[in-house]
Backbone of each chain as ProteinMPNN parsed JSONL, in Angstrom:
{"seq_chain_A": "MTDQPTQPANSAAASLEVIDEAVRAELTSLRESIDNIDAAVVHMLAERFKATQRVGRLKAEHKLPPADPERERAQITRLRELAAGAHLDPVFAEKFLNFIIAEVIRHHEAIARA", "coords_chain_A": {"N_chain_A": [[55.482, -33.591, 3.719], [54.185, -35.45, 5.575], [52.583, -35.487, 7.849], [50.305, -34.205, 7.286], [46.746, -34.152, 7.168], [45.054, -36.606, 5.196], [42.456, -36.928, 4.563], [39.164, -35.523, 5.28], [38.451, -36.151, 7.963], [39.215, -35.0, 10.41], [38.321, -32.416, 10.334], [36.517, -29.445, 11.327], [33.996, -29.738, 10.422], [33.439, -32.394, 10.502], [31.292, -35.196, 10.74], [29.297, -37.719, 12.469], [28.968, -39.525, 10.444], [31.277, -39.525, 8.857], [33.471, -40.044, 10.475], [36.035, -42.326, 11.592], [35.757, -45.962, 11.662], [36.529, -47.24, 14.091], [36.36, -45.231, 16.021], [33.673, -44.638, 15.861], [32.619, -47.086, 16.743], [33.529, -47.09, 19.39], [32.198, -44.885, 20.422], [29.545, -45.751, 20.117], [29.524, -47.918, 21.895], [29.983, -46.604, 24.349], [27.682, -45.049, 24.432], [25.736, -47.023, 24.638], [26.279, -47.941, 27.211], [25.628, -45.621, 28.644], [22.893, -45.488, 28.059], [22.012, -47.83, 29.351], [22.559, -47.16, 32.018], [20.857, -44.955, 32.285], [18.358, -46.219, 32.083], [18.412, -47.726, 34.433], [18.504, -45.634, 36.318], [16.06, -44.312, 35.831], [14.273, -46.274, 36.705], [15.025, -46.451, 39.404], [14.291, -43.888, 40.197], [11.547, -44.018, 39.798], [10.86, -45.771, 41.839], [11.706, -44.23, 43.972], [9.864, -42.093, 43.862], [7.552, -43.496, 44.462], [7.99, -43.972, 47.177], [8.126, -41.299, 48.122], [5.581, -40.463, 47.482], [4.105, -41.901, 49.315], [5.095, -40.752, 51.641], [4.059, -38.211, 51.2], [1.274, -38.656, 51.351], [1.076, -39.47, 54.008], [1.952, -37.124, 55.289], [-0.093, -35.396, 54.482], [-2.362, -36.585, 55.65], [-1.747, -36.189, 58.317], [-1.598, -33.543, 58.517], [0.892, -32.307, 58.144], [3.482, -30.028, 57.101], [4.22, -29.724, 53.531], [6.917, -29.304, 52.755], [10.151, -29.8, 54.306], [12.479, -28.217, 55.691], [14.697, -28.787, 57.394], [15.165, -31.562, 57.152], [15.736, -31.516, 54.396], [18.138, -30.065, 54.337], [19.828, -31.863, 55.675], [19.754, -33.997, 53.867], [21.008, -32.854, 51.642], [23.596, -32.281, 52.603], [24.506, -34.892, 53.148], [24.342, -36.052, 50.568], [26.145, -34.524, 49.108], [28.522, -35.339, 50.322], [28.531, -38.087, 49.68], [28.689, -37.805, 46.909], [31.211, -36.607, 46.58], [32.841, -38.725, 47.413], [32.357, -40.462, 45.311], [33.554, -39.245, 43.218], [31.958, -37.398, 41.905], [30.811, -34.228, 40.922], [30.16, -32.259, 43.71], [28.615, -29.932, 43.691], [26.994, -30.288, 41.475], [25.61, -32.571, 42.399], [24.135, -31.474, 44.475], [22.506, -29.648, 43.063], [21.102, -31.497, 41.576], [19.679, -32.927, 43.588], [18.085, -30.837, 44.563], [16.535, -30.391, 42.303], [15.047, -32.779, 42.165], [13.739, -32.679, 44.669], [12.143, -30.409, 44.347], [10.264, -31.375, 42.54], [9.099, -33.364, 44.115], [7.934, -31.847, 46.19], [6.044, -30.475, 44.712], [4.4, -32.67, 44.09], [3.568, -33.321, 46.738], [2.131, -31.065, 47.458], [0.04, -31.253, 45.65], [-1.177, -33.608, 46.554], [-1.981, -32.74, 49.098], [-3.84, -30.825, 48.383], [-5.772, -32.408, 47.248]], "CA_chain_A": [[54.388, -33.209, 4.61], [53.442, -36.684, 5.852], [51.639, -35.337, 8.958], [49.117, -33.49, 6.802], [45.638, -35.12, 7.018], [44.764, -36.945, 3.801], [40.995, -36.858, 4.365], [38.664, -34.456, 6.153], [37.845, -36.681, 9.197], [39.506, -34.165, 11.568], [37.869, -31.044, 10.133], [35.444, -29.039, 12.243], [32.71, -30.133, 9.841], [33.294, -33.855, 10.539], [30.077, -35.674, 11.402], [29.408, -39.133, 12.816], [28.983, -40.328, 9.219], [32.581, -39.617, 8.2], [34.557, -40.438, 11.38], [36.408, -43.702, 11.266], [34.938, -47.038, 12.23], [36.908, -47.529, 15.482], [35.812, -44.156, 16.852], [32.224, -44.825, 15.877], [32.34, -48.256, 17.587], [33.743, -46.718, 20.793], [31.092, -43.979, 20.764], [28.34, -46.582, 20.251], [29.657, -48.694, 23.135], [29.786, -45.68, 25.475], [26.266, -44.645, 24.456], [24.967, -48.16, 25.163], [26.442, -47.916, 28.676], [24.84, -44.479, 29.142], [21.471, -45.877, 27.983], [21.759, -48.801, 30.428], [22.54, -46.42, 33.29], [19.622, -44.151, 32.317], [17.232, -47.116, 32.383], [18.507, -48.022, 35.873], [18.154, -44.427, 37.09], [14.61, -44.09, 35.698], [13.569, -47.221, 37.579], [15.283, -46.031, 40.789], [13.485, -42.691, 40.478], [10.145, -44.462, 39.923], [10.75, -46.323, 43.189], [11.839, -43.089, 44.896], [8.597, -41.35, 43.904], [6.589, -44.308, 45.218], [8.236, -43.701, 48.609], [7.763, -39.922, 48.487], [4.11, -40.337, 47.444], [3.629, -42.399, 50.613], [5.405, -39.673, 52.596], [3.111, -37.126, 50.942], [-0.042, -39.016, 51.905], [1.249, -39.437, 55.475], [1.997, -35.718, 55.706], [-1.421, -34.798, 54.276], [-3.255, -37.151, 56.677], [-1.401, -35.665, 59.65], [-1.518, -32.08, 58.37], [2.279, -31.842, 58.242], [3.795, -29.191, 55.935], [4.815, -30.507, 52.433], [8.386, -29.182, 52.758], [10.782, -29.98, 55.616], [13.813, -27.642, 55.41], [15.764, -29.432, 58.168], [15.418, -32.83, 56.445], [16.373, -31.22, 53.105], [19.544, -29.7, 54.585], [20.558, -33.101, 56.01], [19.891, -34.769, 52.613], [21.98, -32.193, 50.766], [24.928, -32.504, 53.194], [24.858, -36.298, 52.95], [24.529, -36.346, 49.152], [27.411, -33.887, 48.694], [29.61, -36.2, 50.803], [28.511, -39.288, 48.834], [29.145, -37.409, 45.575], [32.665, -36.417, 46.634], [33.422, -40.074, 47.476], [32.18, -41.123, 44.009], [34.162, -38.347, 42.227], [30.914, -36.649, 41.186], [30.831, -32.835, 41.378], [29.172, -32.055, 44.777], [27.703, -28.846, 43.304], [25.982, -30.916, 40.612], [24.781, -33.457, 43.232], [23.179, -30.626, 45.203], [21.532, -29.163, 42.067], [20.278, -32.661, 41.231], [18.733, -33.19, 44.676], [17.102, -29.745, 44.577], [15.642, -30.634, 41.172], [14.145, -33.866, 42.561], [12.915, -32.23, 45.798], [11.135, -29.484, 43.807], [9.206, -32.223, 41.968], [8.436, -34.042, 45.242], [7.089, -30.867, 46.89], [4.912, -30.277, 43.797], [3.51, -33.822, 44.326], [2.989, -33.231, 48.085], [1.119, -30.002, 47.439], [-1.11, -31.789, 44.907], [-1.84, -34.554, 47.452], [-2.6, -31.966, 50.18], [-5.017, -30.149, 47.814], [-6.765, -33.395, 46.761]], "C_chain_A": [[53.548, -34.419, 4.97], [52.455, -36.541, 7.016], [50.41, -34.52, 8.575], [47.954, -34.487, 6.683], [45.316, -35.35, 5.553], [43.272, -36.965, 3.509], [40.399, -35.983, 5.455], [38.1, -34.927, 7.5], [38.098, -35.779, 10.406], [39.024, -32.728, 11.408], [36.72, -30.731, 11.081], [34.087, -29.489, 11.725], [32.487, -31.645, 9.909], [32.008, -34.243, 11.26], [30.276, -37.136, 11.728], [29.498, -40.005, 11.571], [30.392, -40.537, 8.67], [33.714, -39.997, 9.151], [34.836, -41.922, 11.221], [35.69, -44.731, 12.133], [35.242, -47.308, 13.702], [36.32, -46.496, 16.429], [34.312, -44.333, 16.976], [31.842, -46.0, 16.796], [32.494, -47.898, 19.067], [32.601, -45.817, 21.28], [29.807, -44.781, 20.989], [28.367, -47.363, 21.565], [29.408, -47.807, 24.358], [28.312, -45.29, 25.589], [25.372, -45.781, 24.952], [25.065, -48.214, 26.683], [25.6, -46.791, 29.28], [23.348, -44.842, 29.134], [21.114, -46.889, 29.072], [21.64, -48.082, 31.777], [21.251, -45.602, 33.388], [18.414, -45.015, 32.643], [17.223, -47.449, 33.876], [18.042, -46.825, 36.698], [16.648, -44.152, 37.015], [13.843, -45.025, 36.63], [13.812, -46.916, 39.059], [14.407, -44.821, 41.135], [12.002, -43.049, 40.603], [9.902, -44.992, 41.335], [10.838, -45.195, 44.231], [10.514, -42.322, 45.003], [7.491, -42.169, 44.567], [6.747, -44.029, 46.712], [7.801, -42.283, 48.97], [6.253, -39.695, 48.373], [3.52, -40.84, 48.765], [3.908, -41.37, 51.711], [4.38, -38.548, 52.444], [1.729, -37.416, 51.518], [-0.016, -38.961, 53.428], [1.231, -37.989, 55.979], [0.618, -35.064, 55.582], [-2.387, -35.281, 55.354], [-3.02, -36.507, 58.037], [-1.151, -34.162, 59.619], [-0.111, -31.544, 58.621], [2.595, -31.003, 57.002], [4.479, -30.017, 54.837], [6.345, -30.453, 52.44], [8.914, -29.321, 54.178], [12.238, -29.52, 55.478], [14.945, -28.35, 56.16], [16.167, -30.763, 57.518], [16.16, -32.563, 55.125], [17.849, -30.839, 53.288], [20.376, -30.948, 54.87], [20.785, -33.939, 54.741], [20.986, -34.177, 51.727], [23.401, -32.425, 51.288], [25.404, -33.926, 52.908], [25.183, -36.587, 51.481], [25.808, -35.701, 48.617], [28.593, -34.746, 49.119], [29.699, -37.478, 49.957], [29.073, -38.975, 47.447], [30.667, -37.271, 45.561], [33.37, -37.774, 46.645], [33.367, -40.793, 46.141], [32.786, -40.306, 42.87], [33.114, -37.714, 41.31], [30.948, -35.232, 41.767], [29.753, -32.61, 42.455], [28.167, -30.943, 44.446], [26.599, -29.408, 42.409], [25.057, -31.791, 41.447], [23.732, -32.648, 43.991], [22.099, -30.092, 44.259], [20.557, -30.281, 41.718], [19.232, -32.92, 42.321], [17.67, -32.093, 44.739], [16.071, -29.913, 43.462], [14.598, -31.695, 41.524], [13.188, -33.394, 43.665], [11.826, -31.267, 45.311], [9.955, -30.274, 43.238], [8.411, -32.89, 43.091], [7.479, -33.073, 45.953], [5.851, -30.545, 46.043], [3.89, -31.418, 43.989], [2.806, -33.685, 45.674], [1.894, -32.174, 48.132], [-0.14, -30.48, 46.732], [-1.895, -32.763, 45.786], [-2.607, -33.784, 48.534], [-3.865, -31.261, 49.682], [-6.131, -31.134, 47.515], [-7.778, -33.766, 47.857]], "O_chain_A": [[52.345, -34.44, 4.712], [51.571, -37.385, 7.167], [49.582, -34.187, 9.422], [48.152, -35.576, 6.144], [45.304, -34.411, 4.758], [42.862, -37.015, 2.349], [41.06, -35.722, 6.46], [37.344, -34.187, 8.131], [37.296, -35.775, 11.341], [39.297, -31.896, 12.273], [36.039, -31.63, 11.573], [33.135, -29.611, 12.496], [31.465, -32.138, 9.431], [31.682, -33.661, 12.295], [31.274, -37.74, 11.335], [30.045, -41.106, 11.627], [30.686, -41.582, 8.089], [34.826, -40.253, 8.688], [33.979, -42.681, 10.77], [35.107, -44.418, 13.171], [34.328, -47.575, 14.482], [35.839, -46.837, 17.51], [33.747, -44.196, 18.061], [30.862, -45.918, 17.536], [31.703, -48.337, 19.902], [32.105, -45.968, 22.397], [29.068, -44.521, 21.938], [27.356, -47.457, 22.262], [28.708, -48.206, 25.289], [27.762, -45.209, 26.687], [24.362, -45.533, 25.611], [24.082, -48.493, 27.369], [24.94, -46.982, 30.302], [22.628, -44.541, 30.085], [20.031, -46.816, 29.653], [20.739, -48.363, 32.568], [20.623, -45.556, 34.446], [17.537, -44.594, 33.398], [16.168, -47.458, 34.51], [17.282, -46.977, 37.655], [16.032, -43.799, 38.021], [12.876, -44.613, 37.271], [12.915, -47.098, 39.882], [13.851, -44.743, 42.231], [11.283, -42.461, 41.411], [8.875, -44.703, 41.95], [10.132, -45.212, 45.24], [10.094, -41.949, 46.099], [6.585, -41.598, 45.173], [5.757, -43.868, 47.427], [7.174, -42.077, 50.009], [5.698, -38.846, 49.071], [2.552, -40.273, 49.273], [3.079, -41.143, 52.592], [3.893, -38.002, 53.434], [1.091, -36.538, 52.1], [-0.953, -38.474, 54.061], [0.573, -37.676, 56.971], [0.206, -34.287, 56.443], [-3.146, -34.487, 55.911], [-3.954, -36.301, 58.812], [-0.58, -33.584, 60.545], [0.069, -30.485, 59.221], [2.021, -31.252, 55.942], [5.245, -30.926, 55.157], [6.997, -31.458, 52.157], [8.216, -29.001, 55.141], [13.122, -30.325, 55.186], [16.04, -28.499, 55.618], [17.352, -31.053, 57.355], [17.093, -33.285, 54.776], [18.703, -31.239, 52.496], [21.494, -31.08, 54.372], [21.856, -34.516, 54.553], [21.785, -34.905, 51.138], [24.307, -32.728, 50.511], [26.539, -34.146, 52.486], [26.16, -37.271, 51.175], [26.48, -36.279, 47.763], [29.563, -34.877, 48.372], [30.788, -37.901, 49.567], [29.83, -39.763, 46.879], [31.332, -37.757, 44.646], [34.38, -37.955, 45.965], [34.216, -41.636, 45.852], [32.571, -40.617, 41.699], [33.341, -37.521, 40.116], [31.099, -35.064, 42.977], [28.565, -32.75, 42.167], [27.012, -31.001, 44.866], [25.428, -29.059, 42.556], [23.843, -31.77, 41.239], [22.587, -33.076, 44.133], [20.918, -30.082, 44.606], [19.355, -30.057, 41.58], [18.052, -33.108, 42.026], [16.49, -32.381, 44.945], [14.89, -29.618, 43.644], [13.415, -31.537, 41.221], [11.988, -33.666, 43.615], [10.702, -31.308, 45.811], [8.798, -29.9, 43.425], [7.184, -32.97, 43.021], [6.349, -33.438, 46.277], [4.755, -30.365, 46.574], [2.684, -31.179, 44.044], [1.597, -33.901, 45.766], [0.858, -32.366, 48.768], [-1.253, -30.161, 47.149], [-3.126, -32.757, 45.776], [-3.746, -34.127, 48.852], [-4.835, -31.106, 50.425], [-7.305, -30.763, 47.522], [-8.674, -34.576, 47.621]]}, "seq_chain_B": "MTDQPTQPANSAAASLEVIDEAVRAELTSLRESIDNIDAAVVHMLAERFKATQRVGRLKAEHKLPPADPERERAQITRLRELAAGAHLDPVFAEKFLNFIIAEVIRHHEAIARA", "coords_chain_B": {"N_chain_B": [[-19.897, -34.157, 71.019], [-17.941, -36.091, 69.905], [-16.238, -36.458, 67.79], [-14.463, -34.438, 67.759], [-11.119, -33.26, 67.753], [-8.958, -34.235, 70.425], [-6.437, -33.511, 71.076], [-3.67, -31.493, 69.841], [-2.486, -32.767, 67.594], [-3.375, -32.956, 64.96], [-3.453, -30.394, 64.047], [-2.685, -27.577, 61.914], [-0.283, -26.633, 62.724], [1.118, -28.777, 63.607], [4.111, -30.55, 64.2], [6.958, -32.664, 63.342], [7.769, -33.4, 65.858], [5.519, -33.689, 67.506], [3.8, -35.543, 66.32], [2.344, -38.844, 66.288], [3.974, -41.899, 67.495], [3.904, -44.144, 65.769], [3.417, -43.061, 63.255], [5.669, -41.478, 62.992], [7.623, -43.492, 62.952], [6.986, -44.785, 60.546], [7.431, -42.756, 58.718], [10.191, -42.372, 59.113], [11.167, -44.85, 58.216], [10.418, -44.767, 55.494], [11.946, -42.59, 54.702], [14.512, -43.604, 55.059], [14.539, -45.51, 53.014], [14.354, -43.772, 50.823], [16.793, -42.401, 51.114], [18.585, -44.524, 50.686], [18.015, -45.091, 47.991], [18.765, -42.655, 46.85], [21.537, -42.714, 47.305], [22.229, -44.836, 45.645], [21.48, -43.747, 43.148], [23.19, -41.505, 42.973], [25.643, -42.825, 42.712], [25.216, -44.197, 40.296], [24.97, -41.997, 38.615], [27.537, -40.936, 38.843], [28.968, -42.887, 37.504], [27.752, -42.623, 35.017], [28.639, -40.058, 34.251], [31.355, -40.595, 34.011], [31.323, -42.103, 31.671], [30.238, -40.203, 29.865], [32.234, -38.288, 29.988], [34.267, -39.619, 28.691], [33.086, -39.814, 26.174], [33.064, -37.082, 25.627], [35.812, -36.48, 25.434], [36.482, -38.016, 23.224], [34.892, -36.779, 21.264], [36.065, -34.242, 21.279], [38.685, -34.826, 20.438], [38.157, -35.647, 17.858], [37.021, -33.509, 16.749], [34.24, -33.251, 16.846], [30.897, -31.903, 17.212], [29.868, -30.686, 20.485], [27.158, -31.082, 21.281], [24.453, -33.252, 20.248], [21.802, -33.259, 18.565], [20.104, -35.185, 17.342], [20.703, -37.659, 18.567], [19.956, -36.898, 21.172], [17.191, -36.539, 20.872], [16.416, -39.193, 20.357], [17.158, -40.36, 22.797], [15.409, -39.07, 24.561], [12.874, -39.91, 23.651], [13.077, -42.684, 24.124], [13.48, -42.725, 26.918], [11.122, -41.595, 27.863], [9.347, -43.609, 27.184], [10.33, -45.753, 28.749], [9.87, -44.609, 31.261], [7.073, -44.421, 31.332], [6.424, -47.145, 31.413], [7.385, -47.719, 33.943], [5.678, -46.389, 35.542], [6.347, -43.752, 36.024], [6.138, -40.252, 35.751], [6.184, -39.295, 32.423], [6.721, -36.712, 31.512], [8.187, -35.624, 33.594], [10.396, -37.372, 33.443], [11.483, -36.596, 31.005], [12.179, -33.928, 31.572], [14.088, -34.468, 33.503], [16.087, -35.854, 32.027], [16.835, -33.796, 30.278], [17.93, -32.032, 32.115], [20.184, -33.474, 32.971], [21.537, -33.759, 30.511], [22.131, -31.102, 29.909], [24.094, -30.571, 31.784], [26.037, -32.394, 30.926], [26.678, -31.359, 28.386], [27.812, -28.966, 29.148], [30.117, -30.011, 30.37], [31.328, -31.17, 28.067], [31.834, -28.945, 26.509], [33.708, -27.683, 28.12], [35.789, -29.544, 27.999], [36.384, -29.382, 25.252], [37.339, -26.782, 25.101], [39.658, -26.998, 26.596]], "CA_chain_B": [[-18.947, -33.846, 69.947], [-16.841, -37.038, 70.092], [-15.276, -36.437, 66.685], [-13.598, -33.258, 67.912], [-9.799, -33.715, 68.205], [-8.705, -33.981, 71.848], [-5.092, -32.937, 71.224], [-3.413, -30.707, 68.632], [-1.644, -33.476, 66.615], [-3.85, -32.755, 63.597], [-3.507, -28.974, 63.694], [-1.749, -27.18, 60.861], [1.002, -26.332, 63.352], [1.754, -30.016, 64.085], [5.452, -30.776, 63.674], [7.378, -34.055, 63.522], [7.975, -33.654, 67.283], [4.295, -34.027, 68.233], [3.001, -36.607, 65.703], [2.496, -40.052, 67.11], [5.172, -42.705, 67.303], [3.747, -45.034, 64.606], [3.579, -42.23, 62.054], [7.077, -41.106, 62.935], [8.387, -44.69, 62.561], [6.75, -45.037, 59.116], [8.132, -41.688, 58.001], [11.627, -42.672, 59.191], [11.428, -45.994, 57.342], [10.326, -44.288, 54.105], [13.097, -41.714, 54.436], [15.696, -44.463, 54.912], [14.485, -46.049, 51.649], [14.684, -42.666, 49.909], [18.241, -42.163, 51.227], [19.271, -45.632, 50.0], [17.839, -44.895, 46.545], [19.595, -41.511, 46.452], [22.939, -43.15, 47.257], [22.366, -45.629, 44.415], [21.397, -42.851, 41.977], [24.429, -40.715, 42.917], [26.719, -43.666, 42.172], [24.92, -44.422, 38.876], [25.28, -40.764, 37.877], [29.001, -40.817, 38.79], [29.369, -43.788, 36.426], [27.265, -42.02, 33.767], [29.523, -38.954, 33.864], [32.606, -41.184, 33.526], [31.086, -42.467, 30.257], [30.075, -39.009, 29.026], [33.541, -37.614, 29.884], [35.001, -40.31, 27.621], [32.46, -39.337, 24.927], [33.515, -35.7, 25.429], [37.21, -36.475, 24.953], [36.428, -38.564, 21.86], [34.342, -35.738, 20.39], [37.051, -33.152, 21.175], [39.789, -35.321, 19.623], [37.741, -35.802, 16.46], [36.383, -32.241, 16.377], [32.785, -33.404, 16.687], [30.209, -30.901, 18.046], [29.543, -31.196, 21.824], [25.759, -31.523, 21.35], [24.035, -34.108, 19.136], [20.34, -33.182, 18.727], [19.421, -36.418, 16.914], [20.913, -38.598, 19.677], [19.161, -36.435, 22.315], [15.769, -36.842, 20.599], [16.239, -40.647, 20.533], [17.234, -40.637, 24.246], [14.186, -38.574, 25.216], [11.784, -40.817, 23.267], [13.281, -43.956, 24.826], [13.32, -42.55, 28.36], [9.684, -41.38, 28.127], [8.703, -44.934, 27.115], [10.742, -46.481, 29.961], [9.204, -43.974, 32.4], [5.661, -44.832, 31.311], [6.397, -48.54, 31.864], [7.701, -47.762, 35.377], [4.702, -45.503, 36.209], [6.976, -42.467, 36.351], [5.615, -39.224, 34.842], [7.098, -39.113, 31.285], [7.125, -35.299, 31.428], [9.285, -35.479, 34.55], [11.553, -38.111, 32.913], [12.086, -35.766, 29.958], [12.833, -32.801, 32.268], [15.262, -35.025, 34.175], [17.134, -36.098, 31.034], [17.319, -32.493, 29.806], [18.759, -31.504, 33.199], [21.467, -34.193, 32.92], [22.214, -33.459, 29.239], [22.671, -29.732, 30.01], [25.355, -30.691, 32.542], [26.987, -33.106, 30.071], [27.136, -30.451, 27.325], [28.727, -28.052, 29.845], [31.398, -30.737, 30.493], [31.919, -31.35, 26.738], [32.371, -27.635, 26.079], [34.926, -27.435, 28.913], [36.838, -30.422, 27.44], [36.753, -28.874, 23.938], [38.127, -25.556, 25.324], [40.917, -27.296, 27.33]], "C_chain_B": [[-17.736, -34.776, 70.038], [-15.84, -37.025, 68.938], [-14.394, -35.182, 66.695], [-12.202, -33.739, 68.346], [-9.546, -33.328, 69.663], [-7.291, -33.441, 72.088], [-4.679, -32.347, 69.872], [-2.605, -31.42, 67.551], [-2.088, -33.232, 65.176], [-3.908, -31.281, 63.187], [-2.462, -28.667, 62.628], [-0.362, -26.918, 61.44], [1.731, -27.598, 63.818], [3.134, -30.162, 63.447], [5.808, -32.234, 63.891], [7.521, -34.402, 65.009], [6.695, -34.16, 67.957], [3.459, -35.117, 67.562], [3.287, -37.928, 66.406], [3.599, -40.981, 66.6], [5.087, -43.59, 66.047], [3.972, -44.268, 63.304], [5.05, -41.857, 61.888], [7.93, -42.295, 62.461], [8.22, -44.962, 61.06], [7.495, -43.997, 58.269], [9.646, -41.958, 57.982], [11.997, -43.811, 58.249], [11.412, -45.573, 55.869], [11.545, -43.427, 53.763], [14.389, -42.518, 54.308], [15.717, -45.093, 53.513], [14.874, -44.977, 50.636], [16.197, -42.401, 49.936], [19.045, -43.271, 50.543], [19.199, -45.45, 48.486], [18.718, -43.742, 46.066], [21.071, -41.89, 46.361], [23.178, -43.956, 45.98], [22.395, -44.715, 43.187], [22.672, -42.015, 41.845], [25.561, -41.551, 42.315], [26.483, -44.013, 40.706], [25.292, -43.172, 38.067], [26.796, -40.55, 37.788], [29.528, -41.679, 37.638], [28.946, -43.215, 35.065], [28.202, -40.896, 33.312], [30.906, -39.458, 33.448], [32.459, -41.528, 32.042], [30.981, -41.215, 29.392], [31.383, -38.204, 28.945], [34.371, -38.285, 28.781], [34.434, -39.91, 26.256], [32.972, -37.926, 24.604], [34.935, -35.634, 24.873], [37.277, -36.963, 23.508], [35.947, -37.497, 20.868], [35.364, -34.613, 20.189], [38.204, -33.569, 20.257], [39.433, -35.343, 18.137], [36.933, -34.606, 15.978], [34.894, -32.397, 16.061], [32.088, -32.373, 17.588], [29.817, -31.493, 19.403], [28.111, -31.733, 21.913], [25.418, -32.334, 20.109], [22.506, -34.222, 19.206], [19.616, -34.473, 18.346], [19.507, -37.484, 18.011], [20.023, -38.195, 20.869], [17.67, -36.727, 22.112], [15.501, -38.322, 20.834], [16.255, -41.012, 22.021], [15.938, -40.231, 24.938], [13.006, -39.498, 24.907], [11.868, -42.12, 24.057], [12.98, -43.803, 26.315], [11.857, -42.298, 28.727], [8.963, -42.721, 28.114], [9.031, -45.761, 28.359], [10.006, -45.933, 31.183], [7.743, -44.432, 32.474], [5.523, -46.262, 31.824], [6.632, -48.676, 33.359], [6.747, -46.888, 36.196], [5.365, -44.246, 36.762], [6.456, -41.467, 35.315], [6.593, -38.996, 33.677], [7.566, -37.668, 31.127], [8.287, -35.046, 32.385], [10.545, -36.163, 34.012], [12.269, -37.281, 31.843], [12.816, -34.564, 30.577], [14.143, -33.266, 32.905], [16.399, -35.227, 33.173], [17.697, -34.782, 30.514], [18.251, -31.853, 30.834], [20.158, -32.143, 33.164], [22.247, -33.805, 31.659], [22.82, -32.052, 29.278], [24.01, -29.76, 30.739], [26.429, -31.362, 31.672], [27.552, -32.165, 29.001], [28.102, -29.419, 27.91], [30.109, -28.715, 29.994], [32.102, -30.823, 29.129], [32.538, -30.04, 26.244], [33.669, -27.32, 26.813], [36.087, -28.283, 28.372], [37.333, -29.845, 26.107], [37.616, -27.611, 24.055], [39.522, -25.868, 25.874], [42.068, -27.613, 26.363]], "O_chain_B": [[-16.615, -34.304, 70.227], [-14.722, -37.52, 69.081], [-13.669, -34.916, 65.736], [-12.119, -34.571, 69.249], [-9.882, -32.22, 70.082], [-6.985, -32.968, 73.183], [-5.287, -32.677, 68.854], [-2.076, -30.754, 66.66], [-1.266, -33.295, 64.261], [-4.366, -30.963, 62.09], [-1.486, -29.4, 62.463], [0.631, -26.977, 60.714], [2.832, -27.513, 64.362], [3.286, -29.912, 62.251], [5.065, -32.968, 64.542], [7.407, -35.57, 65.382], [6.768, -34.973, 68.879], [2.493, -35.587, 68.163], [4.331, -38.104, 67.035], [4.079, -40.872, 65.472], [6.082, -43.763, 65.343], [4.625, -44.755, 62.38], [5.599, -41.913, 60.788], [8.849, -42.12, 61.662], [9.181, -45.322, 60.381], [8.103, -44.32, 57.248], [10.297, -41.789, 56.951], [13.017, -43.749, 57.564], [12.282, -45.97, 55.093], [12.102, -43.528, 52.67], [15.269, -42.151, 53.53], [16.777, -45.201, 52.896], [15.631, -45.242, 49.703], [16.807, -42.199, 48.886], [20.059, -43.002, 49.899], [20.194, -45.63, 47.783], [19.342, -43.83, 45.009], [21.775, -41.446, 45.455], [24.198, -43.785, 45.313], [23.228, -44.887, 42.297], [23.182, -41.833, 40.739], [26.344, -41.051, 41.507], [27.441, -44.117, 39.94], [25.854, -43.273, 36.977], [27.292, -40.045, 36.78], [30.416, -41.262, 36.893], [29.687, -43.309, 34.086], [28.521, -40.793, 32.127], [31.567, -38.827, 32.623], [33.367, -41.273, 31.25], [31.564, -41.16, 28.31], [31.621, -37.515, 27.953], [35.084, -37.615, 28.035], [35.182, -39.693, 25.303], [33.274, -37.617, 23.452], [35.231, -34.849, 23.972], [38.01, -36.42, 22.681], [36.512, -37.332, 19.787], [35.518, -34.094, 19.083], [38.651, -32.792, 19.413], [40.276, -35.095, 17.275], [36.255, -34.665, 14.952], [34.364, -31.768, 15.145], [32.637, -32.005, 18.627], [29.468, -32.671, 19.48], [27.884, -32.751, 22.567], [26.01, -32.139, 19.047], [21.973, -35.147, 19.819], [18.612, -34.818, 18.969], [18.512, -38.128, 18.343], [19.408, -39.055, 21.5], [16.972, -37.111, 23.05], [14.489, -38.683, 21.434], [15.478, -41.856, 22.466], [15.43, -40.954, 25.795], [12.226, -39.83, 25.8], [10.869, -42.601, 24.592], [12.308, -44.647, 26.907], [11.4, -42.736, 29.783], [8.071, -42.955, 28.929], [8.152, -46.387, 28.952], [9.569, -46.699, 32.042], [7.244, -44.785, 33.544], [4.604, -46.56, 32.587], [6.149, -49.62, 33.984], [6.967, -46.668, 37.387], [4.996, -43.744, 37.824], [6.347, -41.798, 34.134], [7.717, -38.551, 33.907], [8.678, -37.423, 30.66], [9.246, -34.351, 32.047], [11.64, -35.608, 34.109], [13.498, -37.261, 31.78], [13.924, -34.223, 30.165], [15.16, -32.573, 32.859], [17.535, -34.827, 33.428], [18.908, -34.66, 30.327], [19.239, -31.213, 30.474], [21.172, -31.46, 33.307], [23.451, -33.554, 31.716], [23.905, -31.834, 28.739], [24.947, -29.058, 30.359], [27.588, -30.947, 31.68], [28.755, -32.168, 28.74], [29.081, -29.04, 27.268], [31.138, -28.075, 29.776], [33.305, -30.584, 29.03], [33.614, -30.028, 25.647], [34.608, -26.771, 26.236], [37.221, -27.812, 28.292], [38.537, -29.815, 25.849], [38.505, -27.382, 23.235], [40.461, -25.104, 25.653], [43.186, -27.883, 26.801]]}, "name": "protein", "num_of_chains": 2, "seq": "MTDQPTQPANSAAASLEVIDEAVRAELTSLRESIDNIDAAVVHMLAERFKATQRVGRLKAEHKLPPADPERERAQITRLRELAAGAHLDPVFAEKFLNFIIAEVIRHHEAIARAMTDQPTQPANSAAASLEVIDEAVRAELTSLRESIDNIDAAVVHMLAERFKATQRVGRLKAEHKLPPADPERERAQITRLRELAAGAHLDPVFAEKFLNFIIAEVIRHHEAIARA"}
């Protein structure tokens, strides 16, 4: 029975502590890449909100409505196409944009009330 | 009454069609920046999911649980700090990471079932 595992590394109870060193090293490397990407995305989003805050002030000054459904539809169509080209699930890309737009509209409403 | 508006550009019913050309140009410029940032973020997220798919396969192969609460707590703490440094609302940054992690766990569960 040489294909029987000799230690419990493959059991359902295996934790990061008991998995072998090569697997742990690969997991650490992947997580470092994920952390780098997250830092980049956070900084891109900070810049994005700077732009949308300016849009919000412009809209408030000119009494334009905080939401713009036509613009949002165009953004969603474009982002779904970009996502497909990047092999990212277009459904997720749309959910992501809706998540961001909801936050932006919350900001615009706060600016309009101020 | 010289401070009375002479045309309806400032009325609540004003639309992008009737606001003046300078405002429209500024809005267009800001929206182009937002679209550029969104394209960058979509491509960063595509790369992020490539990394998390590899993590998912590694976890499935080694029978590790799809979610890792300790890792998630460390990610949230780090991202809130990065957000504060970039003048991004840390509460939003945490919501954003939770939104992404929920999608990642959905992927990991699908890999583990496959």
